[in-house]
TORKOL-4160 file (C-alpha; in steps of 0.2 Angstrom, whole numbers, padded with zeros to 4 digits, m for minus):
126
<pt num="1" X="m0225" Y="m0040" Z="0251"/>
<pt num="2" X="m0234" Y="m0041" Z="0268"/>
<pt num="3" X="m0228" Y="m0049" Z="0284"/>
<pt num="4" X="m0242" Y="m0062" Z="0283"/>
<pt num="5" X="m0235" Y="m0071" Z="0268"/>
<pt num="6" X="m0232" Y="m0089" Z="0269"/>
<pt num="7" X="m0215" Y="m0094" Z="0261"/>
<pt num="8" X="m0223" Y="m0110" Z="0253"/>
<pt num="9" X="m0224" Y="m0109" Z="0235"/>
<pt num="10" X="m0237" Y="m0121" Z="0227"/>
<pt num="11" X="m0234" Y="m0128" Z="0210"/>
<pt num="12" X="m0250" Y="m0135" Z="0202"/>
<pt num="13" X="m0250" Y="m0148" Z="0188"/>
<pt num="14" X="m0262" Y="m0147" Z="0174"/>
<pt num="15" X="m0266" Y="m0166" Z="0178"/>
<pt num="16" X="m0275" Y="m0176" Z="0191"/>
<pt num="17" X="m0266" Y="m0187" Z="0204"/>
<pt num="18" X="m0276" Y="m0203" Z="0202"/>
<pt num="19" X="m0270" Y="m0217" Z="0191"/>
<pt num="20" X="m0285" Y="m0213" Z="0179"/>
<pt num="21" X="m0279" Y="m0195" Z="0179"/>
<pt num="22" X="m0262" Y="m0200" Z="0175"/>
<pt num="23" X="m0268" Y="m0211" Z="0161"/>
<pt num="24" X="m0279" Y="m0197" Z="0154"/>
<pt num="25" X="m0265" Y="m0185" Z="0154"/>
<pt num="26" X="m0253" Y="m0197" Z="0146"/>
<pt num="27" X="m0265" Y="m0201" Z="0132"/>
<pt num="28" X="m0268" Y="m0182" Z="0130"/>
<pt num="29" X="m0250" Y="m0178" Z="0129"/>
<pt num="30" X="m0247" Y="m0192" Z="0116"/>
<pt num="31" X="m0262" Y="m0185" Z="0105"/>
<pt num="32" X="m0257" Y="m0167" Z="0108"/>
<pt num="33" X="m0273" Y="m0163" Z="0117"/>
<pt num="34" X="m0266" Y="m0160" Z="0134"/>
<pt num="35" X="m0250" Y="m0152" Z="0140"/>
<pt num="36" X="m0242" Y="m0147" Z="0157"/>
<pt num="37" X="m0226" Y="m0137" Z="0156"/>
<pt num="38" X="m0223" Y="m0141" Z="0175"/>
<pt num="39" X="m0225" Y="m0160" Z="0172"/>
<pt num="40" X="m0212" Y="m0158" Z="0158"/>
<pt num="41" X="m0200" Y="m0149" Z="0169"/>
<pt num="42" X="m0202" Y="m0160" Z="0185"/>
<pt num="43" X="m0203" Y="m0178" Z="0178"/>
<pt num="44" X="m0207" Y="m0178" Z="0159"/>
<pt num="45" X="m0209" Y="m0197" Z="0155"/>
<pt num="46" X="m0199" Y="m0202" Z="0170"/>
<pt num="47" X="m0212" Y="m0207" Z="0184"/>
<pt num="48" X="m0197" Y="m0205" Z="0197"/>
<pt num="49" X="m0194" Y="m0187" Z="0192"/>
<pt num="50" X="m0180" Y="m0179" Z="0182"/>
<pt num="51" X="m0163" Y="m0179" Z="0191"/>
<pt num="52" X="m0160" Y="m0160" Z="0187"/>
<pt num="53" X="m0176" Y="m0155" Z="0195"/>
<pt num="54" X="m0173" Y="m0166" Z="0210"/>
<pt num="55" X="m0155" Y="m0158" Z="0211"/>
<pt num="56" X="m0162" Y="m0140" Z="0209"/>
<pt num="57" X="m0175" Y="m0143" Z="0223"/>
<pt num="58" X="m0162" Y="m0150" Z="0235"/>
<pt num="59" X="m0151" Y="m0135" Z="0233"/>
<pt num="60" X="m0164" Y="m0121" Z="0235"/>
<pt num="61" X="m0170" Y="m0114" Z="0251"/>
<pt num="62" X="m0188" Y="m0112" Z="0244"/>
<pt num="63" X="m0202" Y="m0121" Z="0252"/>
<pt num="64" X="m0210" Y="m0130" Z="0237"/>
<pt num="65" X="m0226" Y="m0140" Z="0237"/>
<pt num="66" X="m0230" Y="m0148" Z="0220"/>
<pt num="67" X="m0248" Y="m0154" Z="0219"/>
<pt num="68" X="m0260" Y="m0160" Z="0206"/>
<pt num="69" X="m0276" Y="m0150" Z="0201"/>
<pt num="70" X="m0288" Y="m0162" Z="0210"/>
<pt num="71" X="m0277" Y="m0159" Z="0226"/>
<pt num="72" X="m0279" Y="m0140" Z="0226"/>
<pt num="73" X="m0292" Y="m0130" Z="0235"/>
<pt num="74" X="m0305" Y="m0120" Z="0224"/>
<pt num="75" X="m0296" Y="m0104" Z="0229"/>
<pt num="76" X="m0279" Y="m0110" Z="0224"/>
<pt num="77" X="m0287" Y="m0116" Z="0207"/>
<pt num="78" X="m0295" Y="m0099" Z="0204"/>
<pt num="79" X="m0278" Y="m0090" Z="0207"/>
<pt num="80" X="m0268" Y="m0103" Z="0196"/>
<pt num="81" X="m0278" Y="m0102" Z="0180"/>
<pt num="82" X="m0273" Y="m0107" Z="0167"/>
<pt num="83" X="m0264" Y="m0122" Z="0174"/>
<pt num="84" X="m0250" Y="m0126" Z="0177"/>
<pt num="85" X="m0244" Y="m0112" Z="0188"/>
<pt num="86" X="m0235" Y="m0107" Z="0204"/>
<pt num="87" X="m0244" Y="m0098" Z="0217"/>
<pt num="88" X="m0241" Y="m0092" Z="0235"/>
<pt num="89" X="m0252" Y="m0084" Z="0248"/>
<pt num="90" X="m0251" Y="m0066" Z="0253"/>
<pt num="91" X="m0262" Y="m0059" Z="0267"/>
<pt num="92" X="m0274" Y="m0073" Z="0265"/>
<pt num="93" X="m0276" Y="m0072" Z="0246"/>
<pt num="94" X="m0268" Y="m0084" Z="0233"/>
<pt num="95" X="m0258" Y="m0075" Z="0220"/>
<pt num="96" X="m0250" Y="m0081" Z="0204"/>
<pt num="97" X="m0231" Y="m0081" Z="0206"/>
<pt num="98" X="m0227" Y="m0089" Z="0189"/>
<pt num="99" X="m0240" Y="m0092" Z="0174"/>
<pt num="100" X="m0241" Y="m0107" Z="0162"/>
<pt num="101" X="m0232" Y="m0097" Z="0148"/>
<pt num="102" X="m0218" Y="m0091" Z="0160"/>
<pt num="103" X="m0215" Y="m0109" Z="0166"/>
<pt num="104" X="m0213" Y="m0114" Z="0148"/>
<pt num="105" X="m0199" Y="m0102" Z="0146"/>
<pt num="106" X="m0189" Y="m0112" Z="0158"/>
<pt num="107" X="m0189" Y="m0129" Z="0149"/>
<pt num="108" X="m0175" Y="m0140" Z="0155"/>
<pt num="109" X="m0168" Y="m0125" Z="0166"/>
<pt num="110" X="m0175" Y="m0130" Z="0184"/>
<pt num="111" X="m0161" Y="m0120" Z="0193"/>
<pt num="112" X="m0166" Y="m0104" Z="0183"/>
<pt num="113" X="m0184" Y="m0107" Z="0187"/>
<pt num="114" X="m0181" Y="m0109" Z="0205"/>
<pt num="115" X="m0170" Y="m0093" Z="0205"/>
<pt num="116" X="m0184" Y="m0083" Z="0197"/>
<pt num="117" X="m0197" Y="m0089" Z="0209"/>
<pt num="118" X="m0186" Y="m0084" Z="0223"/>
<pt num="119" X="m0183" Y="m0067" Z="0216"/>
<pt num="120" X="m0202" Y="m0065" Z="0213"/>
<pt num="121" X="m0206" Y="m0071" Z="0231"/>
<pt num="122" X="m0194" Y="m0058" Z="0238"/>
<pt num="123" X="m0200" Y="m0044" Z="0227"/>
<pt num="124" X="m0215" Y="m0034" Z="0232"/>
<pt num="125" X="m0219" Y="m0031" Z="0213"/>
<pt num="126" X="m0225" Y="m0049" Z="0209"/>
């Protein structure tokens, strides 16, 4: 990894931030037409967030910023496809740190997910 890397990791939800976006996502989740593994991990049906996610975030040294897809820049969205994903910037380029399918493997294991993100960020092979 180059010296120009930012240490901030962006998690991008497969949902929009607006109230209408939240309603659309909820309806899609109920009908099985929409999913967001990152949403399931961070808050599920709890609008205040899952306790285990909050605890894991409070105990990590990672700089995380979780955003909705309508809050991401076009270049972030391009790097993060398919959503959700974790991305970071390396030498001015956004790169996927963890994909949708990889996030799904950490269901109900936020500590393990954050440990894996930390290892990938430190590794030059991601």
